[in-house]
N, C-alpha and C positions, 0 to 999 in steps of 0.2 A: 504494499499499499504506499510505504514511504517513497519507494522509487518511482511509483506511478505518479505520486503527487509532485515530485521533483520534475519529472518529464513533462507533466501538464503545465507547471509554472514556466519552465524553459520555453515550451511551445507558445505559451501566452506572451511571454516577453518578446519572442522572435516575431510573433504575429503583430503585436503592437508596434515594434520597431519598423517592420515592413510597411505597415499601414501609414505610419508617420512619414517615412521616406517617400512613399507613394504620394501623399498629400502635398509634401513640399515640392517634389519633382514636377507634379502636374499642375501646380499653382501657376496661374498666368503671370509671366514675368513682367509684363507691363504694369500690372497692379502692384507687384512687389517693388518695382522701381519707384512708382509714385509714392508708396508708403515710406520707403527709405529716404527718397528725395536727396541724394548725395550732392554736397556742394564742393566747389573748388576742384572739380575734375579737370585734367589737362586737355581734355577733348570735349567737344559739344555733342551731346547725345541727341540725334535727330529723331530716331524711332526705335522702339523695342517691341518685339512680338514673340509669340510662341510661349514655351515653358522652360523651366530650368533643364528639363530633359532634352528638349528639342527647341532651340530658340535662335533668335536673330536679333542683332543690333546694328543700327546704322549710326556711325560717328563721323564727325568732321573735325579736321585739324588744318591749321594754316599751311603745314608742310605737305601733308598727304592729300588734302582735299577730302571729299566724301568717300568713305570706306564702309563696305558692308561685311559683317562677320556673322557666320552662322555655325552652330555646333550641335552635336548629338552626343549625349552621355550614355555610357554602358551601365545598365543597372547591376549586372553581375559583379563588376569591379568594386562597387561600394561594399558588398558583403565581405570582400577580401581586403578591405582597408585601402582601396585604390580608387582614384578618380580617373576614369579612362574616357577619352573623348576623341571624336573626329571633328576637324574644323576646316573651314574654307574662308578665305579672305579675298575680297574683290574690290578694286578701285580703279580709277582711271589710269594710274601710273604703276600700279602693283597688283599682284594676285598670288595666292599661295594656297596650299592645302596639305594636310597631313594629320598625324595623330599626336595627342598630348596625353601623357599619363603622369599622375602625381601619386607616389607611394606615401601614404600618411604615416605608416609604420616604418617602412624601409628607408624612407628619406630619398628615394630615387625620383628624379625629374627626367622624364624621357620624351624627347621629340622624335617621332618615328616616321620614316618614309615621307619626309617633308620635301615638297618641290615648290619652288617660288620663282617669280619673274619680277624684276624691278627695272623701270624705265630710267634711262640716264638723266632725264629731266628732274626726277625725284632725288637721285644721287647728288646732283649738282647743287641742290638748295643748301645743304649744310657745308658744302665745300666752298661756296662763293665767299664766305667770310674770310677764308684763307687765300683768296685770289686763285683758286684752282677750279678748272672746269674740265669736263671730259665728255666724249661721245662714246657710244657703245653701251648696250644694256647688260644686265647681270642676271644670270640664271642659277638657281640652286636645284640640283638633281638628286632626287631620292636619297636624301640624307637622314641619318639617324644618330642622335647623341643621347647618351645616358650619363647624367651627372648626379651625384649624391651630395645633397646640401649638408649632411651630417659630417662626413669625412673629407668633403671637398675634392672627391676623386671622380675622374671621368672613366667609366668602365668600358664604354663603347663609343666610338666615333668613326663613322664611315659616310662617305658621300663626296660630292664634288660641286664646287662653286666655279662658275665660268664667267669671265668678263670677255665680251665679244671683241674687244680691241677697238682702237680708233684714235682720234686726235685728242691729245691732252695739252692743256695750257696751264702753266705754273709760273710763279714769280721767280725772277732771277735779278736780285737787286731791286731797282726801281722799275725795271721793265718786266715784261711777260715774255715767255718763250714757249713755242709750240713744238710738239713732237708727235709722231705717229707710232703708236705701239701695237705690237701684235696681240693676238688673243692670249690671255693669261688664265691658267687653270689652278685652282686651289683644291688640294686633296686633303681631306680630314682623316686623322688617325688618333691613336692613343698609345702612350707608353708609360707604364708604371703609374697609372692614375693621371697623367698629364694629357691635356688636350693639345694636339699638334695640328698645324696647318702649313702645308708645304705649297709655295707658290712656284709654278714652273711655266715656261712657255709651252706652246702647243707641241713643240718638239721634245719636251721633257727636260729642258735646261733650266736649272734652278735659278731663281732671281731673288727670293726672299723666303723667310720662315717666321712663324709666330707660334707661341705656346702659351698655355695657361697652367701654371704650377698648382699643386695641392695647397701651398701656403698662401695662395691668392695673388701671387705676382704674375703679371703677364709681360711678355717681351716680344719685340719684333726685331729681326735682323735682316738688313738689306745687303745684297752682294753686289760686286762691281758690275756684273752683267746687266743689272738694271740700269746703272749709269751709262753703260755702253748703248743700251736700247734707246735711252733718251738722247744720245749723241753728245753727252757732256764729256769734257776732257778729264782725264784722271791719270795717275802715275802708271806708266807702262810696266813697272815692276810688279804691280798687283795683278794676280790672275783673275779671270772672270768669276771664279768660285770664292774669291776672298770676301770676307765680311768687312764692309767699309763703314757701316752705320748700325748701331744697335740702341734700342730704347726699351727701358723697363719701367713698369708702374704697378703700384699696389692697387688691385681692382676690388678686393674684398678682404 
């Protein structure tokens, strides 16, 4: 009898929890947004529709313009302590889709099979303050990254970011200089918990590397080959694979 009573209580708790999750998930998100009425958001919320389970929001920002985001949550993941979702982003100058998973217990943050496209016009907006402009769009192809916010380690990193190449304008003293660069490819990988990004030409020649260490430090190293592509003079004693510039910064 005691065991049956315990089983009944557990079943009751699970049923109540499932019912509560169902109510929250199916609650109209536009009503929830009006009730919360958040202030000071960095974007302007134009429209909200659907539910927490399957919703859509339209936002507007001075940099991106109007962007539509929709998502679908997986109910099974919640029972396992995970928030699993599929998302899609669409705007005039960018679009993307993929999966997002947050492990509430494990601490894993996973972006899976993400593909995206960013127009050069959008990329140039933050660059103009540095007197830099570029042509050529950027594509992210089927990329997956798993980062654990507890131990700050990247366990999985795979995928490719491609810049189509084109004309680049950059400051040189008080003047600006132009150069035509070829397609550049960024391959993602991981080593001992570090996130690595290797930048190569289409022919596989290295021009730069970047990494994110487990202690929160990020670094970028540029090789002489990049200077050669820009047509800038440099010492002939340095080989194309020599690192001529390196920058490190504490990110978290």
